[in-house]
C-alpha positions in Angstrom: 0.0 0.0 0.0 1.2 3.5 -0.9 0.3 7.0 -0.1 0.6 9.3 -3.1 0.7 13.1 -2.4 0.2 15.1 -5.6 0.5 18.9 -5.6 -1.1 20.3 -8.7 -2.0 23.8 -9.9 -5.6 24.9 -9.2 -6.3 25.0 -12.9 -5.7 21.3 -13.2 -7.5 20.3 -10.0 -11.0 19.7 -11.3 -9.9 17.7 -14.3 -7.6 15.5 -12.1 -10.4 15.0 -9.6 -12.8 13.9 -12.3 -10.2 11.6 -13.8 -9.3 10.0 -10.5 -13.0 9.3 -9.8 -13.4 7.8 -13.2 -10.4 5.6 -12.7 -11.8 4.4 -9.3 -9.2 6.1 -7.1 -10.3 7.7 -3.9 -8.7 11.1 -3.1 -8.8 13.8 -0.5 -8.3 17.3 -1.8 -6.6 20.0 0.3 -6.2 23.6 -0.6 -2.6 24.7 -0.5 -0.4 27.6 -1.5 2.9 27.4 -3.4 5.9 29.0 -1.7 7.6 30.4 -4.8 4.7 32.1 -6.7 2.4 32.2 -3.7 -0.4 31.0 -5.9 -3.2 28.5 -5.3 -2.5 24.8 -5.5 -4.5 21.7 -4.6 -2.9 18.8 -2.8 -4.4 15.4 -3.4 -3.9 12.6 -0.8 -4.5 9.2 -2.5 -4.2 5.7 -1.0 -3.5 3.0 -3.6 -2.3 -0.6 -3.9 1.4 -0.7 -5.0 0.4 -2.5 -8.2 -1.9 0.4 -9.2 0.8 3.2 -8.8 1.8 3.2 -12.5 -1.8 3.6 -13.5 -2.3 6.4 -10.9 0.8 8.2 -12.1 -0.5 8.0 -15.7 -3.8 9.6 -14.7 -1.9 12.4 -12.9 0.5 12.9 -15.9 -2.4 13.0 -18.4 -4.4 15.7 -16.5 -1.7 18.0 -15.1 0.2 19.9 -17.7 2.9 22.5 -17.5 2.3 25.9 -19.1 4.2 29.2 -19.4 2.6 32.1 -17.5 3.5 35.8 -17.0 3.7 36.7 -13.3 4.6 39.9 -11.5 7.4 39.5 -9.0 6.5 40.2 -5.4 8.0 43.4 -4.0 11.0 42.9 -1.8 10.4 42.9 2.0 12.2 45.4 4.1 13.8 47.2 1.2 13.2 50.5 -0.5 10.1 49.9 -2.6 10.4 53.2 -4.4 13.1 51.9 -6.8 11.4 48.6 -7.3 9.8 48.2 -10.7 8.0 44.9 -11.0 8.3 43.7 -14.6 6.3 40.6 -15.5 8.5 37.4 -15.8 7.6 34.3 -17.8 7.8 31.2 -15.7 6.7 27.6 -16.2 3.8 26.7 -13.9 1.5 23.6 -13.6 2.4 20.0 -14.0 2.4 18.0 -10.8 4.8 17.3 -8.0 4.2 13.8 -6.8 5.5 12.0 -3.7 5.0 8.2 -3.3 5.3 7.0 0.3 5.1 3.5 1.8 2.1 2.9 4.2 2.3 0.4 7.1 -1.4 0.3 7.7 -4.5 1.7 6.0 -8.0 1.7 7.6 -11.2 2.9 5.9 -14.2 3.1 8.3 
């Protein structure tokens, strides 16, 4: 048994949730915030048998895509904000960050 923690961009959250349900995976969704861009993410907690992990990773891969996005940098803290001119920067966002952890016990009541 494995615990899969998948952190995905909010834009991909609904598609992934629907795909997980369709593929018969149970998931718990948690709202989360990214530290780098400080934008909304969704974290999925998914318990799955070890044999189903490749299928689960395929579902995540198919529904969470990376994309380029223009973002405005956050103003520096504690500095002189008068000289700070925030020019938008293009960064890659989206995709998924996935952790697969072993589980000693799993109970569903």
